[in-house]
C-alpha positions in Angstrom: -7.4 12.1 -8.0 -8.8 8.6 -7.8 -11.4 8.0 -5.1 -10.8 5.9 -2.0 -12.1 2.7 -3.6 -9.9 3.1 -6.6 -6.8 3.9 -4.5 -6.9 0.7 -2.5 -6.9 -1.4 -5.6 -3.9 0.4 -7.2 -0.6 -1.4 -7.0 2.2 0.0 -4.8 4.0 1.7 -7.7 0.8 3.6 -8.7 0.1 4.5 -5.0 3.7 5.8 -4.6 3.3 8.0 -7.7 0.2 9.6 -6.2 2.2 10.4 -3.1 5.2 11.7 -5.0 2.9 13.9 -7.1 1.2 15.1 -3.9 -2.2 14.0 -5.2 -2.6 12.3 -1.8 -0.4 12.5 1.3 1.2 9.5 2.9 -1.0 10.2 6.0 -4.2 10.2 3.9 -3.1 7.0 2.2 -2.3 5.4 5.5 -5.8 6.3 6.9 -7.4 4.9 3.7 -5.6 1.6 4.2 -6.4 1.4 7.9 -10.1 1.9 7.1 -9.9 -0.9 4.6 -8.3 -3.3 7.1 -10.8 -2.4 9.8 -13.6 -3.1 7.3 -12.4 -6.3 5.8 -10.2 -8.0 8.4 -13.0 -9.2 10.7 -14.2 -11.4 7.8 -10.9 -12.9 6.7 -8.6 -12.6 9.7 -5.4 -11.8 7.7 -3.9 -9.1 10.1 -3.3 -10.4 13.6 -1.5 -7.4 15.0 -1.9 -3.7 14.1 0.9 -1.2 14.4 -1.2 1.9 13.6 0.5 4.2 16.1 4.0 3.2 14.9 2.8 3.8 11.3 1.3 7.1 12.0 4.5 8.2 13.8 6.6 7.0 10.8 4.7 8.8 8.1 7.0 11.8 7.8 10.1 9.5 7.6 8.4 7.1 5.1 7.4 9.8 2.6 10.8 11.5 2.3 12.6 9.1 0.0 12.6 5.6 -1.6 10.7 4.0 -4.5 7.8 3.2 -2.2 7.8 6.3 -0.1 4.7 6.4 2.1 3.3 3.0 1.0 1.7 1.0 3.9 3.1 -2.5 4.2 2.5 -5.6 6.4 5.1 -8.0 7.9 4.6 -11.7 8.2 4.7 -12.7 11.9 7.8 -14.8 11.6 11.6 -14.2 10.8 11.4 -10.5 10.0 12.0 -8.8 13.3 10.7 -5.4 14.2 12.2 -3.8 17.2 9.8 -3.6 20.2 6.9 -5.4 18.5 6.0 -9.0 19.5 6.7 -11.7 17.0 4.7 -14.8 18.0 5.5 -17.3 15.1 1.7 -18.0 15.3 2.2 -19.7 18.7 0.6 -18.7 22.0 3.7 -20.2 23.7 5.8 -17.4 22.2 3.3 -14.5 22.6 5.8 -12.6 24.8 8.7 -12.8 22.5 9.8 -9.3 21.6 12.7 -8.6 19.3 15.1 -5.9 20.4 16.2 -5.0 16.8 15.1 -4.7 13.2 16.2 -7.4 10.9 18.3 -6.3 7.9 15.4 -6.8 5.5 13.1 -4.7 7.6 15.7 -1.9 7.6 15.8 -2.2 3.8 12.0 -2.0 3.6 12.0 1.1 5.7 14.8 2.6 3.6 12.6 2.0 0.5 10.0 4.2 2.2 7.6 1.5 3.2 5.5 2.3 6.3 4.9 -0.9 8.3 1.4 -0.9 9.9 0.8 -4.5 11.1 1.6 -8.2 11.2 -0.1 -11.0 9.2 -1.3 -14.4 10.3 0.8 -17.6 10.0 0.3 -21.2 11.0 1.9 -22.2 14.3 5.7 -21.8 14.0 5.1 -21.3 10.3 5.4 -25.0 9.5 2.2 -25.7 7.6 0.7 -25.2 4.1 -2.5 -23.8 5.6 -2.8 -20.7 7.8 -5.1 -22.0 10.6 -3.4 -21.5 13.9 -5.4 -22.1 17.0 -4.0 -19.0 18.7 -5.2 -16.5 16.2 -7.8 -18.5 14.3 -7.8 -19.3 10.6 -7.3 -16.9 7.8 -10.1 -17.2 5.2 -9.7 -17.0 1.5 -11.2 -13.7 0.1 -12.5 -15.7 -2.9 -14.4 -18.2 -0.8 -14.3 -17.7 3.0 -14.9 -21.5 3.6 -11.5 -22.2 1.9 -7.9 -21.9 3.0 -5.4 -19.3 1.9 -2.4 -21.7 1.9 0.6 -21.2 4.1 2.6 -20.2 5.6 2.3 -16.6 4.2 -1.5 -17.0 4.1 -2.3 -13.8 6.0 -0.1 -11.8 3.7 -1.6 -13.2 0.5 -5.2 -12.7 1.8 -4.4 -9.1 2.8 -3.2 -8.3 -0.7 -6.0 -10.2 -2.4 -8.6 -8.4 -0.3 -7.4 -4.9 -1.1 -5.8 -4.1 2.3 -2.3 -3.4 1.0 -0.8 -3.7 -2.5 2.0 -5.9 -1.2 3.1 -7.7 1.9 6.2 -9.5 3.2 6.4 -13.3 2.9 8.9 -16.0 3.6 9.3 -19.4 1.8 10.7 -22.6 3.1 8.8 -25.2 1.0 6.6 -22.9 -1.1 5.2 -20.6 1.6 5.1 -17.5 -0.7 3.9 -19.4 -3.8 1.3 -21.6 -2.2 -0.8 -18.7 -0.8 -0.2 -16.7 -3.9 -1.9 -19.4 -5.9 -4.7 -19.9 -3.4 -5.4 -16.1 -3.2 -4.9 -15.0 -6.8 -1.8 -12.8 -6.3 1.7 -12.7 -7.6 4.3 -14.5 -5.5 8.0 -14.5 -6.1 10.7 -16.6 -4.3 14.2 -15.2 -5.1 17.4 -17.1 -5.5 18.9 -18.4 -2.2 20.9 -15.6 -0.6 19.4 -12.8 -2.8 17.7 -11.2 0.2 19.5 -11.1 3.5 18.3 -13.1 6.5 20.6 -11.3 9.0 21.6 -10.4 11.5 20.0 -13.3 13.3 20.1 -16.0 10.6 22.4 -17.1 7.8 22.0 -20.7 6.7 18.5 -21.1 7.9 16.7 -24.4 7.5 19.3 -26.0 5.4 19.3 -23.1 3.0 15.6 -23.6 2.2 14.4 -20.3 3.7 14.2 -17.1 1.8 12.1 -13.9 2.1 10.4 -11.6 -0.3 6.8 -10.6 -0.9 3.3 -11.2 -2.3 2.2 -8.4 -4.6 -0.7 -7.2 -6.7 1.6 -6.7 -9.8 4.8 -8.0 -11.3 6.4 -4.6 -11.3 5.9 -4.1 -7.6 7.7 -7.4 -6.9 10.6 -6.5 -9.2 11.0 -2.9 -7.8 10.9 -4.2 -4.2 13.5 -6.8 -4.9 15.6 -4.0 -6.5 15.4 -2.2 -3.2 16.2 -5.1 -0.9 18.5 -7.5 -2.8 22.2 -7.8 -2.0 24.3 -9.4 0.6 24.8 -8.2 4.2 27.9 -8.8 6.3 28.6 -12.4 7.0 26.1 -13.9 4.7 26.9 -17.6 3.9 25.5 -17.6 0.4 26.4 -15.3 -2.5 24.3 -15.7 -5.6 25.5 -14.3 -8.9 25.1 -10.5 -8.8 22.2 -9.0 -10.7 23.3 -7.2 -13.9 20.6 -4.6 -14.0 17.3 -3.5 -12.7 14.6 -6.1 -12.1 12.0 -3.4 -12.7 13.5 -2.8 -16.1 13.4 -6.5 -16.8 9.6 -6.5 -16.4 9.2 -4.3 -19.5 11.9 -6.1 -21.5 10.8 -8.7 -24.0 12.5 -12.0 -23.2 14.4 -13.9 -25.8 12.9 -17.0 -27.2 12.8 -19.3 -24.2 12.9 -23.1 -24.1 10.3 -24.1 -21.5 9.7 -27.5 -20.0 6.1 -28.4 -19.1 5.4 -30.6 -16.1 1.8 -31.3 -15.0 1.9 -34.5 -12.9 0.8 -35.1 -10.2 -2.1 -32.6 -10.2 -5.8 -32.1 -10.3 -7.4 -31.6 -13.7 -8.1 -27.9 -13.1 -4.4 -27.3 -12.1 -3.0 -29.3 -15.0 -5.3 -27.5 -17.4 -4.1 -24.1 -16.2 -0.5 -25.1 -16.8 -1.3 -26.5 -20.3 -3.2 -23.3 -21.2 -0.3 -21.2 -20.0 2.1 -23.3 -22.1 0.0 -22.6 -25.2 0.1 -18.9 -24.4 3.9 -19.1 -24.1 4.0 -20.7 -27.5 1.8 -18.0 -28.9 4.3 -15.5 -27.5 7.1 -17.2 -29.5 8.6 -19.5 -26.9 9.3 -23.2 -27.4 7.5 -25.6 -25.0 7.8 -29.3 -24.6 6.8 -31.8 -21.9 9.8 -32.6 -19.7 10.7 -32.8 -16.1 13.9 -33.3 -14.1 14.6 -37.0 -13.4 14.5 -37.0 -9.6 14.0 -39.7 -7.0 10.8 -38.1 -5.5 10.6 -40.6 -2.7 14.1 -39.7 -1.6 13.4 -36.0 -2.0 10.3 -36.2 0.1 12.0 -38.2 2.9 15.1 -36.0 3.1 13.1 -32.8 2.8 11.0 -33.9 5.8 14.2 -34.6 7.8 15.3 -31.0 7.2 11.8 -29.7 7.7 11.2 -31.4 11.0 14.7 -30.6 12.2 14.0 -27.0 11.3 10.8 -27.0 13.3 12.7 -28.2 16.4 15.4 -25.7 15.7 12.9 -22.9 15.6 11.4 -23.8 19.0 14.9 -24.3 20.5 16.0 -20.9 19.1 13.1 -19.2 20.7 13.7 -21.0 24.1 17.3 -19.9 24.4 18.1 -18.6 27.9 14.9 -20.1 29.4 15.1 -22.8 32.0 11.5 -24.0 31.5 11.0 -27.0 29.2 8.5 -27.1 26.4 5.5 -29.4 26.9 3.0 -31.0 24.6 0.2 -28.8 25.9 2.2 -25.7 24.7 1.4 -26.5 21.0 -1.1 -27.9 18.6 -0.9 -31.7 18.3 0.6 -31.6 14.8 3.2 -29.0 15.8 4.2 -31.1 18.8 4.5 -34.3 16.7 6.7 -32.4 14.2 8.9 -31.1 17.0 9.3 -34.6 18.4 10.2 -35.9 15.0 12.8 -33.1 14.7 14.3 -33.7 18.1 14.7 -37.4 17.3 16.8 -36.7 14.2 20.5 -37.0 14.8 23.1 -34.6 13.4 24.1 -37.3 11.1 20.5 -37.7 9.9 20.4 -33.9 9.1 23.7 -33.9 7.3 23.0 -37.0 5.3 19.6 -35.5 4.2 21.4 -32.3 3.2 24.0 -34.2 1.2 21.3 -36.1 -0.7 19.3 -32.9 -1.4 22.4 -31.1 -2.6 22.9 -34.0 -5.1 19.3 -33.5 -6.2 20.1 -29.8 -6.7 23.0 -30.6 -8.9 20.9 -33.0 -11.0 18.2 -30.3 -11.3 20.9 -27.8 -12.4 21.9 -30.1 -15.3 18.2 -30.1 -16.4 18.4 -26.3 -16.6 21.4 -26.5 -18.9 18.8 -27.6 -21.5 15.7 -25.6 -20.4 15.4 -22.0 -19.4 12.2 -22.4 -17.4 10.3 -25.2 -15.8 6.5 -24.6 -16.0 4.0 -26.4 -13.8 0.9 -25.9 -11.8 1.8 -24.1 -8.5 -0.4 -26.6 -6.6 -1.7 -30.1 -7.1 -5.3 -29.0 -6.2 -7.4 -25.9 -6.0 -7.7 -24.1 -2.6 -8.9 -26.7 -0.1 -11.7 -26.3 2.4 -10.6 -25.1 5.8 -9.9 -28.0 8.1 -8.8 -30.4 5.4 -5.3 -30.5 6.8 -6.3 -30.8 10.4 -4.6 -33.5 12.6 -6.6 -36.5 13.9 -6.3 -37.8 17.4 -4.8 -41.0 16.1 -2.5 -39.4 13.5 -1.4 -35.9 14.6 0.7 -35.5 11.3 -2.2 -36.6 9.1 -2.6 -33.1 7.7 1.2 -32.8 7.1 1.2 -35.9 5.0 -2.1 -35.1 3.3 -0.4 -31.8 2.2 1.9 -33.8 -0.1 -1.0 -34.1 -2.6 -1.7 -30.4 -2.3 1.8 -29.0 -2.7 3.8 -31.5 -4.9 5.6 -28.8 -7.0 6.9 -26.1 -4.8 9.6 -27.6 -2.6 12.1 -28.3 -5.4 13.0 -24.7 -5.7 13.8 -24.5 -2.0 16.0 -27.6 -2.3 17.9 -26.2 -5.3 17.8 -22.5 -4.2 16.5 -21.5 -7.6 14.1 -18.6 -8.1 10.5 -19.4 -8.7 7.2 -17.6 -9.0 3.5 -18.2 -9.0 1.3 -16.2 -11.4 -2.5 -15.8 -11.0 -3.3 -16.6 -14.6 -6.4 -18.7 -14.2 -9.6 -19.2 -12.2 -11.7 -22.3 -12.2 -15.4 -22.6 -12.8 -16.0 -22.2 -9.0 -14.3 -18.8 -9.1 -11.2 -20.0 -7.3 -7.7 -18.8 -8.4 -5.4 -21.4 -9.9 -1.7 -20.4 -9.9 0.9 -21.4 -12.4 4.5 -21.8 -11.3 7.7 -21.0 -13.2 11.1 -22.0 -12.0 14.3 -20.4 -13.4 18.0 -21.0 -13.3 20.0 -20.2 -10.1 20.6 -16.5 -10.0 18.4 -15.7 -13.0 15.5 -13.7 -11.6 15.8 -11.5 -14.7 14.4 -14.0 -17.1 11.5 -14.8 -14.8 10.6 -11.1 -14.5 10.9 -10.7 -18.2 8.5 -13.6 -18.8 6.2 -12.5 -16.0 5.9 -9.0 -17.5 5.1 -10.5 -20.9 2.5 -12.9 -19.5 0.9 -10.2 -17.3 0.4 -8.0 -20.4 -0.9 -10.9 -22.4 -3.3 -12.2 -19.7 -3.9 -9.5 -17.1 -5.5 -10.2 -13.8 -5.7 -6.7 -12.4 -9.5 -6.4 -13.0 -10.2 -9.6 -10.9 -11.3 -8.8 -7.4 -13.0 -11.0 -4.8 -16.6 -10.2 -3.8 -15.8 -9.2 -0.2 -17.1 -6.3 1.8 
């Protein structure tokens, strides 16, 4: 049997095999993971709430069945409700919010055998591309603790990168799975709109931008987890094309010759170089690559995206305040959050609907681009992981960091607007030892081709041996 150090760096599929073969019990694996969290978390602050008692009590249930029977798992502290456990959305104002039910996705995680043992850090209300909430403090990048993990699933990405758990729940509204995946050197996959359920509380959340899945150590873990969770639930407003087989099988299936479009602007040299090197690797694997990008009005996209984004922030706060007579005040939130809320509250219903109409037109234009190309390849981010504090507000400009983030994350939001699947792969590290992710966006409903290509690239350029130098 592998020793404890080896076990924590296995992916979830390999850990589950150990449990199935009784080489280690689910209880022993859980204690191994708890010890790792207790050792590493004080340094990086990825886990902000532990659920050790719940996890220890759930071991017998978790190890009975499911593809991930007995595997410890972390939930992001937004959206995915766990009955009886506070969900703060990273905000002190909502520290007493306690859901009275499991979300549908959490039910499916539990049915897959996952044993949930904690919650991961998020920016306040989840509306930032860096995970530095004042309430819980910043999550630090395991590769360089002076740098950010990205957001909003920054705690989840850091936990996986630091060897706490092999995979963790994430959600994605403008890149919130893929941004931290790139920053932390892990695999991040955003499924097609509607592939995973948001119920019972949410359906059309944030103009259709929001989806949930996970950050993982391996491609096969992401595929197997999506196999376990994908599919509509009662009343879902979106119905993507049904999958035709197993995503896990896709990972080991060689893709057909793909026509790949390469887009590198605007981005830092390191990030563009990573995408160009990946394009060359794709060519070596037999695919056709050419420089091309959807013809989009980026100014309009940014304006309309921010209308939806700010309105969604206001909606989140209003949703959490339902049934309360007390009014929200500026001192309840960080300055940038309050400014975003005020922006959202000022938007009219017509503003929201016009922005959504414009973005749906952009989605149709992008769909035409994918009639020609199978995949759009780009850097995940416009810059390497930034220093902590780079996106902080200033007294004069509370949204300074929000607008500064446009340079950092120019590539991720398109997939949220279109609803198409997209993934960030940890294929490169720069000369400073920082991970540089590469993004692939596929056709609506076609996760299969992305997983096929991801499996091929993971085999050709594996990252499993790369580990941050952290205690």
